[in-house]
N, CA, C and O atoms as a Tinker XYZ file with bonds, in Angstrom:
   368  protein
     1  N      0.976000   -1.195000   -0.115000    73     2
     2  CA     0.181000   -0.057000    0.115000    64     1     3
     3  C      0.962000    1.076000   -0.067000    63     2     4     5
     4  O      2.102000    1.113000    0.395000    81     3
     5  N      0.359000    2.246000   -0.849000    73     3     6
     6  CA     1.873000    3.493000   -1.030000    64     5     7
     7  C      1.247000    4.221000    0.027000    63     6     8     9
     8  O      0.072000    4.452000    0.313000    81     7
     9  N      2.696000    4.614000    0.688000    73     7    10
    10  CA     2.335000    6.382000    1.560000    64     9    11
    11  C      1.555000    7.136000    1.835000    63    10    12    13
    12  O      2.399000    7.491000    2.658000    81    11
    13  N      0.673000    7.842000    2.007000    73    11    14
    14  CA     0.373000    8.912000    1.906000    64    13    15
    15  C      1.134000   10.168000    1.539000    63    14    16    17
    16  O      1.824000   10.675000    2.423000    81    15
    17  N      1.102000   10.602000    0.615000    73    15    18
    18  CA     2.506000   11.741000    0.347000    64    17    19
    19  C      2.226000   12.713000    1.978000    63    18    20    21
    20  O      1.083000   12.832000    2.418000    81    19
    21  N      2.953000   13.079000    2.413000    73    19    22
    22  CA     3.114000   13.614000    4.015000    64    21    23
    23  C      3.211000   15.288000    3.269000    63    22    24    25
    24  O      3.420000   15.631000    2.106000    81    23
    25  N      3.017000   15.892000    4.226000    73    23    26
    26  CA     2.241000   17.238000    3.917000    64    25    27
    27  C      3.080000   17.823000    5.147000    63    26    28    29
    28  O      3.119000   17.458000    6.321000    81    27
    29  N      3.842000   19.021000    4.366000    73    27    30
    30  CA     4.904000   20.315000    5.241000    64    29    31
    31  C      3.942000   20.690000    6.085000    63    30    32    33
    32  O      2.808000   20.999000    5.717000    81    31
    33  N      4.441000   20.684000    7.581000    73    31    34
    34  CA     3.344000   21.877000    8.191000    64    33    35
    35  C      3.613000   23.051000    7.879000    63    34    36    37
    36  O      4.684000   23.349000    7.349000    81    35
    37  N      2.497000   24.077000    8.213000    73    35    38
    38  CA     2.504000   25.056000    7.027000    64    37    39
    39  C      2.561000   26.134000    8.783000    63    38    40    41
    40  O      2.042000   25.881000    9.870000    81    39
    41  N      3.285000   27.122000    8.406000    73    39    42
    42  CA     2.955000   28.207000    9.251000    64    41    43
    43  C      3.113000   28.997000    9.604000    63    42    44    45
    44  O      4.256000   28.869000   10.042000    81    43
    45  N      2.605000   30.544000    9.951000    73    43    46
    46  CA     2.161000   31.722000    9.385000    64    45    47
    47  C      2.733000   32.957000   10.290000    63    46    48    49
    48  O      2.242000   34.011000   10.694000    81    47
    49  N      3.924000   32.365000   10.406000    73    47    50
    50  CA     5.214000   32.912000   11.065000    64    49    51
    51  C      5.790000   33.786000    9.914000    63    50    52    53
    52  O      5.742000   33.450000    8.730000    81    51
    53  N      6.309000   34.873000   10.350000    73    51    54
    54  CA     6.852000   35.882000    9.207000    64    53    55
    55  C      8.081000   35.636000    9.588000    63    54    56    57
    56  O      8.433000   35.348000   10.731000    81    55
    57  N      8.917000   35.771000    8.417000    73    55    58
    58  CA    10.597000   35.834000    8.018000    64    57    59
    59  C     11.203000   36.461000    9.277000    63    58    60    61
    60  O     10.503000   37.005000   10.131000    81    59
    61  N     12.164000   36.387000    9.332000    73    59    62
    62  CA    12.862000   36.862000   10.696000    64    61    63
    63  C     13.112000   38.518000    9.806000    63    62    64    65
    64  O     12.829000   39.640000   10.226000    81    63
    65  N     13.499000   38.271000    8.978000    73    63    66
    66  CA    13.756000   39.574000    8.112000    64    65    67
    67  C     12.335000   40.850000    8.136000    63    66    68    69
    68  O     12.385000   42.029000    7.786000    81    67
    69  N     11.405000   40.228000    8.569000    73    67    70
    70  CA     9.766000   41.153000    8.488000    64    69    71
    71  C     10.083000   41.703000    9.972000    63    70    72    73
    72  O     10.406000   42.824000   10.367000    81    71
    73  N      9.885000   40.601000   10.576000    73    71    74
    74  CA    10.493000   40.983000   12.051000    64    73    75
    75  C     11.185000   41.816000   12.267000    63    74    76    77
    76  O     10.650000   42.792000   12.793000    81    75
    77  N     12.719000   41.904000   11.992000    73    75    78
    78  CA    13.369000   42.542000   12.082000    64    77    79
    79  C     13.025000   43.729000   12.036000    63    78    80    81
    80  O     12.825000   44.447000   13.016000    81    79
    81  N     12.890000   44.148000   10.457000    73    79    82
    82  CA    12.170000   45.699000    9.995000    64    81    83
    83  C     11.196000   46.178000   10.547000    63    82    84    85
    84  O     11.161000   47.399000   10.699000    81    83
    85  N     10.092000   45.337000   11.021000    73    83    86
    86  CA     9.308000   46.064000   12.259000    64    85    87
    87  C      9.457000   46.883000   13.410000    63    86    88    89
    88  O      8.861000   47.931000   13.659000    81    87
    89  N     10.610000   46.092000   14.317000    73    87    90
    90  CA    11.097000   46.025000   15.138000    64    89    91
    91  C     11.925000   47.928000   15.246000    63    90    92    93
    92  O     11.783000   48.843000   16.057000    81    91
    93  N     12.884000   47.743000   13.775000    73    91    94
    94  CA    13.188000   49.114000   13.433000    64    93    95
    95  C     12.784000   50.555000   13.210000    63    94    96    97
    96  O     13.108000   51.722000   13.430000    81    95
    97  N     11.926000   49.811000   12.668000    73    95    98
    98  CA    10.699000   50.600000   12.800000    64    97    99
    99  C      9.995000   50.926000   13.987000    63    98   100   101
   100  O     10.132000   52.083000   14.387000    81    99
   101  N      9.488000   50.389000   14.442000    73    99   102
   102  CA     8.914000   50.684000   15.860000    64   101   103
   103  C      9.760000   51.783000   16.263000    63   102   104   105
   104  O      9.237000   52.892000   16.368000    81   103
   105  N     11.149000   51.618000   16.534000    73   103   106
   106  CA    12.632000   52.217000   16.845000    64   105   107
   107  C     12.646000   53.561000   16.599000    63   106   108   109
   108  O     12.634000   54.498000   17.398000    81   107
   109  N     12.678000   53.551000   15.149000    73   107   110
   110  CA    12.844000   54.921000   14.636000    64   109   111
   111  C     11.434000   55.581000   14.710000    63   110   112   113
   112  O     11.622000   56.704000   14.242000    81   111
   113  N      9.949000   55.460000   15.096000    73   111   114
   114  CA     8.914000   56.093000   15.351000    64   113   115
   115  C      8.652000   56.937000   16.332000    63   114   116   117
   116  O      8.061000   57.994000   16.554000    81   115
   117  N      9.643000   55.664000   17.135000    73   115   118
   118  CA     9.419000   55.877000   18.650000    64   117   119
   119  C     10.892000   57.660000   18.525000    63   118   120   121
   120  O     10.728000   58.863000   18.725000    81   119
   121  N     11.732000   57.088000   18.244000    73   119   122
   122  CA    13.070000   58.429000   17.887000    64   121   123
   123  C     12.537000   59.654000   17.570000    63   122   124   125
   124  O     12.605000   60.715000   18.190000    81   123
   125  N     11.836000   59.305000   16.220000    73   123   126
   126  CA    10.927000   60.531000   16.150000    64   125   127
   127  C      9.667000   61.383000   16.448000    63   126   128   129
   128  O      9.269000   62.541000   16.324000    81   127
   129  N      9.202000   60.010000   16.974000    73   127   130
   130  CA     7.690000   60.879000   17.998000    64   129   131
   131  C      8.512000   61.587000   19.158000    63   130   132   133
   132  O      8.081000   62.723000   19.353000    81   131
   133  N      9.556000   61.246000   19.972000    73   131   134
   134  CA    10.065000   61.960000   20.887000    64   133   135
   135  C     11.203000   63.174000   19.995000    63   134   136   137
   136  O     11.510000   64.150000   20.679000    81   135
   137  N     11.527000   63.145000   19.205000    73   135   138
   138  CA    11.665000   64.530000   18.334000    64   137   139
   139  C     10.393000   64.920000   18.212000    63   138   140   141
   140  O     10.179000   65.679000   19.158000    81   139
   141  N     10.000000   64.874000   17.944000    73   139   142
   142  CA     8.632000   66.001000   17.319000    64   141   143
   143  C      7.978000   66.342000   18.964000    63   142   144   145
   144  O      8.447000   67.394000   19.401000    81   143
   145  N      7.069000   65.699000   19.857000    73   143   146
   146  CA     7.017000   65.113000   21.258000    64   145   147
   147  C      7.524000   66.715000   21.991000    63   146   148   149
   148  O      6.832000   67.561000   22.557000    81   147
   149  N      8.598000   66.695000   21.781000    73   147   150
   150  CA    10.320000   67.086000   22.693000    64   149   151
   151  C      9.867000   68.848000   22.107000    63   150   152   153
   152  O      9.244000   69.658000   22.794000    81   151
   153  N     10.331000   69.062000   20.837000    73   151   154
   154  CA    10.268000   70.106000   19.688000    64   153   155
   155  C      8.739000   71.257000   20.298000    63   154   156   157
   156  O      8.586000   72.423000   20.662000    81   155
   157  N      7.948000   70.109000   20.112000    73   155   158
   158  CA     6.864000   70.807000   20.527000    64   157   159
   159  C      6.172000   71.647000   21.745000    63   158   160   161
   160  O      5.496000   72.670000   21.853000    81   159
   161  N      6.749000   70.585000   22.650000    73   159   162
   162  CA     6.834000   71.406000   24.277000    64   161   163
   163  C      7.649000   72.480000   24.302000    63   162   164   165
   164  O      7.191000   73.610000   24.475000    81   163
   165  N      8.882000   72.256000   24.140000    73   163   166
   166  CA     9.745000   73.014000   24.130000    64   165   167
   167  C      9.605000   74.737000   23.495000    63   166   168   169
   168  O     10.012000   75.810000   23.938000    81   167
   169  N      8.732000   74.308000   22.113000    73   167   170
   170  CA     8.421000   75.987000   21.667000    64   169   171
   171  C      7.123000   76.974000   22.714000    63   170   172   173
   172  O      6.949000   78.192000   22.705000    81   171
   173  N      6.315000   75.815000   23.610000    73   171   174
   174  CA     5.905000   77.022000   24.339000    64   173   175
   175  C      6.088000   76.917000   25.662000    63   174   176   177
   176  O      5.232000   77.283000   26.466000    81   175
   177  N      7.210000   76.413000   25.996000    73   175   178
   178  CA     7.738000   76.300000   27.416000    64   177   179
   179  C      8.979000   76.173000   28.129000    63   178   180   181
   180  O      9.650000   75.151000   27.992000    81   179
   181  N      9.361000   77.140000   28.900000    73   179   182
   182  CA    10.552000   77.308000   28.811000    64   181   183
   183  C     11.335000   76.224000   30.026000    63   182   184   185
   184  O     12.503000   76.186000   30.412000    81   183
   185  N     10.024000   75.328000   30.441000    73   183   186
   186  CA    10.652000   74.447000   31.416000    64   185   187
   187  C     11.472000   72.832000   30.609000    63   186   188   189
   188  O     10.818000   72.096000   29.870000    81   187
   189  N     12.438000   72.663000   30.842000    73   187   190
   190  CA    13.073000   71.499000   30.775000    64   189   191
   191  C     12.507000   69.910000   30.983000    63   190   192   193
   192  O     12.616000   68.840000   30.384000    81   191
   193  N     11.985000   70.306000   31.927000    73   191   194
   194  CA    10.991000   69.055000   32.336000    64   193   195
   195  C     10.043000   68.963000   31.616000    63   194   196   197
   196  O     10.053000   67.937000   30.935000    81   195
   197  N      9.124000   69.681000   31.460000    73   195   198
   198  CA     8.152000   69.618000   30.488000    64   197   199
   199  C      8.475000   69.367000   29.185000    63   198   200   201
   200  O      7.946000   68.411000   28.618000    81   199
   201  N      9.083000   69.913000   28.743000    73   199   202
   202  CA     9.982000   69.132000   27.074000    64   201   203
   203  C     10.295000   67.819000   27.305000    63   202   204   205
   204  O      9.714000   67.082000   26.508000    81   203
   205  N     11.093000   67.159000   28.209000    73   203   206
   206  CA    11.367000   66.139000   28.642000    64   205   207
   207  C      9.802000   65.041000   28.285000    63   206   208   209
   208  O      9.486000   64.185000   27.459000    81   207
   209  N      9.174000   65.732000   29.484000    73   207   210
   210  CA     7.912000   64.571000   29.378000    64   209   211
   211  C      7.196000   64.528000   28.397000    63   210   212   213
   212  O      6.683000   63.499000   27.957000    81   211
   213  N      7.033000   66.054000   27.767000    73   211   214
   214  CA     6.974000   65.669000   26.262000    64   213   215
   215  C      7.111000   64.818000   25.283000    63   214   216   217
   216  O      6.319000   64.082000   24.695000    81   215
   217  N      8.361000   65.049000   25.181000    73   215   218
   218  CA     9.561000   64.037000   24.361000    64   217   219
   219  C      8.924000   62.618000   24.260000    63   218   220   221
   220  O      8.457000   61.987000   23.311000    81   219
   221  N      9.109000   62.287000   25.886000    73   219   222
   222  CA     8.581000   60.426000   26.183000    64   221   223
   223  C      6.981000   60.724000   25.840000    63   222   224   225
   224  O      6.747000   59.798000   25.063000    81   223
   225  N      6.007000   61.315000   25.939000    73   223   226
   226  CA     5.144000   60.939000   25.277000    64   225   227
   227  C      5.017000   60.576000   24.382000    63   226   228   229
   228  O      4.751000   59.397000   24.149000    81   227
   229  N      5.187000   61.602000   23.414000    73   227   230
   230  CA     5.243000   61.507000   21.923000    64   229   231
   231  C      6.083000   60.538000   21.429000    63   230   232   233
   232  O      5.679000   59.961000   20.420000    81   231
   233  N      7.343000   60.150000   21.960000    73   231   234
   234  CA     7.785000   59.343000   21.789000    64   233   235
   235  C      6.856000   57.195000   22.309000    63   234   236   237
   236  O      6.605000   56.170000   21.674000    81   235
   237  N      6.762000   57.532000   23.335000    73   235   238
   238  CA     5.631000   56.726000   23.552000    64   237   239
   239  C      4.511000   56.155000   22.421000    63   238   240   241
   240  O      4.268000   55.051000   21.935000    81   239
   241  N      3.877000   57.739000   22.247000    73   239   242
   242  CA     2.771000   57.311000   21.037000    64   241   243
   243  C      3.189000   57.167000   20.157000    63   242   244   245
   244  O      2.679000   56.196000   19.600000    81   243
   245  N      4.185000   57.776000   19.416000    73   243   246
   246  CA     4.780000   57.174000   18.024000    64   245   247
   247  C      5.229000   55.692000   17.921000    63   246   248   249
   248  O      5.037000   55.104000   16.857000    81   247
   249  N      5.815000   55.056000   18.963000    73   247   250
   250  CA     6.074000   53.964000   18.911000    64   249   251
   251  C      4.702000   52.949000   19.168000    63   250   252   253
   252  O      4.379000   52.189000   18.256000    81   251
   253  N      4.080000   52.966000   20.177000    73   251   254
   254  CA     3.037000   52.371000   19.953000    64   253   255
   255  C      1.907000   52.335000   18.066000    63   254   256   257
   256  O      1.673000   51.495000   17.196000    81   255
   257  N      1.642000   53.446000   18.265000    73   255   258
   258  CA     0.448000   53.667000   17.150000    64   257   259
   259  C      1.435000   52.956000   15.540000    63   258   260   261
   260  O      0.993000   52.889000   14.392000    81   259
   261  N      2.774000   52.543000   16.027000    73   259   262
   262  CA     3.334000   52.072000   14.906000    64   261   263
   263  C      3.691000   50.757000   14.884000    63   262   264   265
   264  O      4.037000   50.215000   13.834000    81   263
   265  N      3.631000   50.006000   16.253000    73   263   266
   266  CA     3.380000   48.606000   16.654000    64   265   267
   267  C      2.039000   48.437000   16.276000    63   266   268   269
   268  O      2.086000   47.413000   15.595000    81   267
   269  N      1.202000   48.708000   16.294000    73   267   270
   270  CA     0.119000   48.098000   16.018000    64   269   271
   271  C     -0.450000   47.771000   14.507000    63   270   272   273
   272  O     -1.320000   46.962000   14.185000    81   271
   273  N      0.435000   48.790000   13.568000    73   271   274
   274  CA     0.734000   48.828000   12.244000    64   273   275
   275  C      1.592000   47.448000   12.093000    63   274   276   277
   276  O      1.239000   46.630000   11.243000    81   275
   277  N      2.479000   47.251000   12.745000    73   275   278
   278  CA     3.575000   46.288000   12.708000    64   277   279
   279  C      3.165000   44.835000   12.757000    63   278   280   281
   280  O      3.613000   43.836000   12.194000    81   279
   281  N      2.327000   45.001000   13.474000    73   279   282
   282  CA     1.843000   43.736000   14.350000    64   281   283
   283  C      0.681000   43.465000   13.107000    63   282   284   285
   284  O      0.246000   42.322000   12.962000    81   283
   285  N      0.383000   44.162000   12.553000    73   283   286
   286  CA    -1.358000   43.698000   11.824000    64   285   287
   287  C     -0.861000   43.558000   10.499000    63   286   288   289
   288  O     -1.373000   42.682000    9.802000    81   287
   289  N      0.430000   44.564000    9.828000    73   287   290
   290  CA     1.016000   43.667000    8.910000    64   289   291
   291  C      1.711000   42.518000    8.699000    63   290   292   293
   292  O      1.744000   41.878000    7.648000    81   291
   293  N      2.452000   42.185000   10.061000    73   291   294
   294  CA     3.027000   40.615000    9.866000    64   293   295
   295  C      1.898000   39.566000   10.044000    63   294   296   297
   296  O      2.263000   38.454000    9.663000    81   295
   297  N      0.524000   39.613000   10.556000    73   295   298
   298  CA    -0.249000   38.891000   10.411000    64   297   299
   299  C     -0.593000   38.810000    8.930000    63   298   300   301
   300  O     -0.275000   37.881000    8.188000    81   299
   301  N     -1.134000   39.663000    8.662000    73   299   302
   302  CA    -1.696000   39.915000    6.841000    64   301   303
   303  C     -0.139000   39.023000    6.089000    63   302   304   305
   304  O     -0.377000   38.245000    5.165000    81   303
   305  N      0.917000   39.148000    6.408000    73   303   306
   306  CA     2.152000   38.766000    5.842000    64   305   307
   307  C      2.050000   37.264000    6.278000    63   306   308   309
   308  O      2.372000   36.451000    5.411000    81   307
   309  N      1.820000   36.983000    6.976000    73   307   310
   310  CA     1.948000   35.236000    7.255000    64   309   311
   311  C      0.686000   34.588000    6.905000    63   310   312   313
   312  O      0.620000   33.429000    6.495000    81   311
   313  N     -0.700000   35.662000    7.142000    73   311   314
   314  CA    -1.164000   34.556000    5.888000    64   313   315
   315  C     -1.486000   34.753000    4.786000    63   314   316   317
   316  O     -2.531000   34.319000    4.302000    81   315
   317  N     -0.715000   35.390000    4.232000    73   315   318
   318  CA    -0.994000   35.167000    2.948000    64   317   319
   319  C      0.405000   34.319000    1.962000    63   318   320   321
   320  O      0.590000   33.865000    0.832000    81   319
   321  N      1.395000   34.552000    3.703000    73   319   322
   322  CA     2.322000   33.199000    3.401000    64   321   323
   323  C      2.302000   31.657000    3.141000    63   322   324   325
   324  O      2.938000   30.801000    2.526000    81   323
   325  N      1.215000   31.787000    3.954000    73   323   326
   326  CA     0.299000   30.474000    4.683000    64   325   327
   327  C     -0.589000   30.198000    3.070000    63   326   328   329
   328  O     -0.899000   29.069000    2.688000    81   327
   329  N     -0.744000   30.857000    2.665000    73   327   330
   330  CA    -2.079000   30.473000    1.325000    64   329   331
   331  C     -1.362000   29.983000    0.521000    63   330   332   333
   332  O     -1.870000   29.068000   -0.127000    81   331
   333  N     -0.194000   30.278000    0.267000    73   331   334
   334  CA     0.354000   29.670000   -0.925000    64   333   335
   335  C      0.054000   30.040000   -2.429000    63   334   336   337
   336  O     -1.029000   30.522000   -2.759000    81   335
   337  N      1.008000   29.805000   -3.265000    73   335   338
   338  CA     0.751000   29.929000   -4.977000    64   337   339
   339  C     -0.679000   29.111000   -5.634000    63   338   340   341
   340  O     -0.953000   27.941000   -5.364000    81   339
   341  N     -1.254000   29.730000   -6.269000    73   339   342
   342  CA    -2.168000   28.753000   -6.878000    64   341   343
   343  C     -1.492000   27.586000   -7.837000    63   342   344   345
   344  O     -0.381000   27.593000   -8.367000    81   343
   345  N     -2.292000   26.813000   -7.874000    73   343   346
   346  CA    -1.199000   25.465000   -8.642000    64   345   347
   347  C     -0.807000   25.199000   -7.094000    63   346   348   349
   348  O     -1.299000   24.101000   -6.833000    81   347
   349  N     -0.373000   25.530000   -6.339000    73   347   350
   350  CA     0.864000   24.676000   -5.215000    64   349   351
   351  C     -0.328000   23.316000   -4.793000    63   350   352   353
   352  O     -1.537000   23.383000   -4.567000    81   351
   353  N      0.249000   22.588000   -4.802000    73   351   354
   354  CA    -0.800000   21.262000   -4.115000    64   353   355
   355  C     -0.044000   21.295000   -2.340000    63   354   356   357
   356  O      0.509000   20.226000   -2.081000    81   355
   357  N      0.018000   22.294000   -1.243000    73   355   358
   358  CA     0.290000   22.325000   -0.363000    64   357   359
   359  C     -1.232000   23.424000   -0.043000    63   358   360   361
   360  O     -1.898000   23.367000    0.991000    81   359
   361  N     -1.431000   24.106000   -0.898000    73   359   362
   362  CA    -2.564000   25.182000   -0.740000    64   361   363
   363  C     -3.977000   24.485000    0.028000    63   362   364   365
   364  O     -4.609000   23.452000   -0.192000    81   363
   365  N     -4.107000   25.479000    0.925000    73   363   366
   366  CA    -5.385000   25.331000    1.532000    64   365   367
   367  C     -6.916000   25.713000    1.066000    63   366   368
   368  O     -7.867000   25.467000    1.807000    81   367
């Protein structure tokens, strides 16, 4: 009796390069948000503490926003990769 064809386990995990790129984009967004928040508060106030708090809030807000988008993109990329190419015998 012939052995049934074994299917390779499909993974929705994005490539390491995609995950690294998402991580770097979150860091860059946090840096840019921090500079924008610091500059925004620094223009309105002479307090160094207020400018630092503005920078911190801007950095966290920008990084969180980009993190949400990065997670959604990585999930979509994983699902897209899981579907496979048309005509692929492993396509679901």
